[in-house]
C-alpha positions in Angstrom: 167.8 115.7 149.7 167.5 112.7 152.0 165.1 109.8 152.1 163.8 107.4 154.6 164.0 103.7 153.7 162.3 100.9 155.7 162.6 97.2 155.2 159.9 95.1 156.9 160.9 91.5 157.5 159.4 88.5 159.4 162.0 88.8 162.2 163.3 92.4 162.0 162.4 95.8 160.7 165.3 97.9 159.4 165.3 101.6 158.6 167.8 104.3 157.5 168.1 107.9 156.3 169.8 107.7 152.9 171.2 110.5 150.8 171.0 111.0 147.1 174.2 109.0 146.5 173.0 105.9 148.4 175.0 106.7 151.6 173.4 105.6 154.9 173.5 108.6 157.3 171.5 107.1 160.2 170.2 103.6 160.7 168.0 101.7 163.2 166.5 98.3 163.7 163.8 96.7 165.8 162.4 93.2 166.2 159.2 92.6 164.2 157.5 90.3 166.8 155.0 89.4 164.1 153.1 87.0 166.4 151.8 90.0 168.3 149.7 91.0 165.2 149.4 93.7 162.6 148.8 96.7 164.9 151.8 95.9 167.0 154.0 95.6 163.9 152.6 98.9 162.5 153.4 100.5 165.8 157.0 99.4 165.7 157.4 100.7 162.1 155.9 104.1 163.1 158.2 104.3 166.1 161.3 103.4 164.1 160.5 105.8 161.3 159.7 108.7 163.6 163.0 108.2 165.5 164.9 108.3 162.2 163.0 111.4 161.0 164.0 113.2 164.2 167.7 112.3 163.6 167.8 113.6 160.0 169.7 116.9 159.7 167.7 118.0 156.7 164.0 117.5 155.8 163.2 114.0 154.5 161.7 114.3 151.0 159.9 110.9 150.9 159.7 107.4 152.5 160.1 104.1 150.7 159.0 100.8 152.2 159.8 97.2 151.3 157.3 94.7 152.6 156.8 91.0 152.1 153.9 89.9 149.9 152.2 90.9 146.8 152.0 94.7 146.9 149.8 97.0 144.8 152.6 99.5 144.2 150.2 102.2 142.9 148.1 102.3 146.1 150.7 101.1 148.7 148.3 98.2 149.5 149.4 94.7 150.7 147.2 92.4 148.6 148.5 89.2 150.1 151.2 88.2 152.6 152.1 84.7 153.9 151.8 83.5 157.4 155.2 85.0 158.4 153.2 88.3 159.1 149.8 87.3 160.5 147.1 89.7 159.5 149.3 91.6 157.1 147.2 90.9 154.0 144.9 93.9 153.2 147.0 96.4 155.1 147.0 99.9 153.5 150.6 100.4 154.4 151.2 103.5 152.3 148.3 105.4 153.8 149.1 104.3 157.4 152.7 105.5 157.2 151.8 108.7 155.3 149.6 109.7 158.3 152.4 108.7 160.7 155.3 110.4 159.0 153.8 113.3 157.1 155.8 112.7 154.0 154.9 110.9 150.7 155.3 107.1 151.1 155.8 104.5 148.3 155.5 100.8 149.1 156.8 97.8 147.1 157.6 94.1 147.6 160.7 93.6 149.7 162.7 91.8 147.1 161.8 94.5 144.5 163.3 97.0 147.0 166.4 94.9 147.4 166.7 94.7 143.7 166.5 98.4 143.3 169.3 98.8 145.8 171.6 96.4 144.0 170.8 98.1 140.7 171.6 101.5 142.1 174.9 101.0 143.9 175.4 97.2 144.1 176.1 94.1 142.1 173.7 94.9 139.3 174.8 98.5 138.7 174.8 99.2 135.0 172.7 96.2 134.1 169.4 96.9 132.3 168.0 93.3 132.4 168.6 91.2 135.5 166.9 88.9 138.0 167.4 89.3 141.7 167.1 86.1 143.8 167.1 86.1 147.6 167.7 82.9 149.6 166.4 82.8 153.2 163.6 81.0 155.0 161.9 81.2 151.6 163.0 82.2 148.1 162.1 85.6 146.6 162.7 87.1 143.2 162.5 90.4 141.3 162.8 91.0 137.6 164.2 94.2 136.0 163.5 94.7 132.3 165.0 97.6 130.3 166.0 99.3 133.6 162.5 99.1 135.2 161.0 96.7 137.7 158.5 94.3 136.1 155.7 93.8 138.6 153.3 91.8 136.5 149.6 92.2 135.7 148.6 91.3 139.3 151.7 92.5 141.2 153.0 88.9 141.4 156.0 88.9 139.1 159.1 87.5 140.6 157.4 84.9 142.9 159.8 82.4 141.6 160.1 80.5 144.9 156.7 78.9 144.2 157.6 77.7 140.7 157.5 73.9 140.7 161.0 72.5 140.6 159.9 69.0 141.3 156.2 68.6 140.3 154.4 66.5 142.8 157.3 66.8 145.3 157.4 68.0 148.9 154.3 69.9 150.1 154.8 73.7 150.4 152.9 76.1 152.8 151.5 77.9 149.8 149.4 74.8 149.1 151.4 73.5 146.2 153.9 70.7 146.0 157.5 70.6 144.8 158.0 74.4 145.0 161.6 75.6 144.5 161.8 77.1 147.9 161.3 73.6 149.4 164.6 72.6 147.8 166.8 75.7 147.4 166.1 78.0 150.4 168.6 78.3 153.2 166.2 76.4 155.4 166.2 73.6 152.8 170.0 73.3 153.1 169.8 72.6 156.8 167.1 70.0 156.3 169.1 68.3 153.5 172.2 68.1 155.7 170.2 66.7 158.7 168.7 64.0 156.5 172.2 62.5 156.1 172.9 62.3 159.9 172.7 59.1 161.9 173.2 59.3 165.6 174.7 62.8 165.6 173.2 66.0 167.0 171.3 67.9 164.2 172.6 70.9 162.5 171.2 74.1 164.0 171.3 76.2 160.8 173.2 77.1 157.7 176.3 78.3 159.5 176.5 75.0 161.4 176.2 73.1 158.1 178.8 75.2 156.2 181.3 75.1 159.1 181.0 71.3 159.3 181.3 70.9 155.5 184.6 72.9 155.5 186.1 70.7 158.2 187.6 67.1 158.2 186.2 63.8 157.0 184.1 62.5 159.9 180.5 61.2 159.4 179.0 64.6 160.5 181.2 66.5 158.0 180.4 64.0 155.2 176.6 64.6 155.9 177.2 68.3 155.7 179.1 68.1 152.4 176.5 65.8 150.9 173.7 68.2 151.9 175.6 71.1 150.3 176.2 69.1 147.1 172.5 68.1 146.8 171.4 71.7 147.6 173.8 73.3 145.1 172.7 70.8 142.4 169.1 71.8 142.9 170.0 75.5 143.0 172.0 75.3 139.8 169.1 73.5 138.1 166.7 76.2 139.3 169.0 79.0 138.1 169.3 77.4 134.7 165.5 77.3 134.5 165.3 81.0 135.3 168.0 81.8 132.8 166.1 79.9 130.1 162.8 81.5 131.1 163.9 85.2 131.4 167.4 85.3 129.6 168.7 88.1 131.9 172.1 89.7 131.6 172.8 88.3 135.1 171.2 86.7 138.1 172.1 88.4 141.4 171.9 86.1 144.4 171.3 87.6 147.9 170.6 86.4 151.4 172.7 85.8 154.4 174.0 82.5 153.1 175.9 84.2 150.3 178.3 85.7 152.8 179.3 82.2 154.1 181.3 81.1 151.1 182.4 77.5 150.5 179.5 76.5 148.3 179.5 79.4 145.9 182.2 78.2 143.5 180.6 74.8 143.2 177.3 76.5 142.4 178.7 78.6 139.7 180.5 75.7 138.1 177.5 73.4 138.3 175.1 76.1 136.9 177.6 76.8 134.0 177.7 73.1 133.2 173.9 72.8 133.2 173.8 75.7 130.7 176.6 74.5 128.5 174.8 71.2 128.0 171.9 73.3 126.6 174.1 75.7 124.5 173.3 78.5 127.0 175.4 80.8 129.1 174.7 82.2 132.6 176.3 84.9 134.7 175.7 84.7 138.5 176.8 87.4 140.9 176.7 87.7 144.7 174.7 90.7 146.0 176.9 93.4 147.5 174.7 95.3 149.9 174.0 92.6 152.3 171.2 93.0 154.9 170.8 96.7 154.0 169.9 96.1 150.3 166.2 96.4 151.1 166.6 99.7 153.0 168.8 101.3 150.4 166.5 100.1 147.6 163.4 101.4 149.5 165.1 104.8 149.7 165.8 104.6 146.0 162.1 103.9 145.3 161.2 107.0 147.3 163.7 109.1 145.4 162.4 107.9 142.0 158.8 108.5 143.1 159.7 112.2 143.7 161.0 112.5 140.2 157.8 111.2 138.7 
C-alpha cells in the first residue's frame, strides 16, 4: 500500500506518495502564500494532493497531514494556529481534505508529524521515549512516551517554544515574555549576531551568520561568533531544562540550521557540561530526514490510522 503525506508550512506546502517502507515515490511542493487567506491555502493543498494522487501507480490507502497549531487529532480540527497562517484557527482540515481526496484523512501537529518520521526511519528509530525539537522562525516540540505521541489533555503537549526561558524577558507574539523561541530559534541567532555589529551591513539570515563565524578574525566575524556563542549557551540551557523536565532517552533537533554545522559541537559540549554540573546526562542527535520529515511522518500517521 502507499500513502499520501502532506506538510503544511507557513511558507511552503510539501507532499509525497510514500510506500510502506518510508520510501518517497513521488513528491511535490507549492508556496503557501498564507497572506491570501485560508481558502486560498486550502485550494493549494487540494491541488497538490490531487496531483500526487493522480501520479500514484497504486491506490492510496489514506492521507496524513501535518499542520501548524494545536490540532484535535481525533477530529482533524485546527483548534488554534498562530498568525503565520491567518484564518487557520477553526479549520476542519480533516473533513475538507477527505471531501477533496476521497480517502481517509488524519491530521496532527506538524512537529508531531516530523517526530513520527524520525521515529520511523530517522534519528530516533528504536527509541521509545524521546523529544523532538525543531528550530526555525519559531521553536516547536513533540514528545513520544513509550513509543506513542503524547498530545496532552488539550492537544498542546510539546509547545516548548513558549516555555519561559528568561521570565520577564523579551516580549513574544504569543503575549508572554521571555519565551524560549525568542532566544533559541534560528531567527534569534540572526538577531543576536546583528546586535554585535557596529557600522557593518546586517546579517541577512542564519547562513550569513554561520558563514561569517567560520571565517577570519575581523569585526564582522567576531560579531557572528559572539552571536553563535550566546545562542548556543541559551540553547544548551534550554535543552538541559527539557532533559530535566521529561528525562527522554534522547532529544532530536531538527530544522534547516542543523545542516549548517559549525555550532553543533559547541552546543553538545555546552549542554553536556550544564548537565554534568547537575549530575545528569543528555543525548542530543541531529534529525536525519531534513525538510521531508513532516511529509514522511504524516504518511506514517496515515499508515498507523489504517491499522487502528
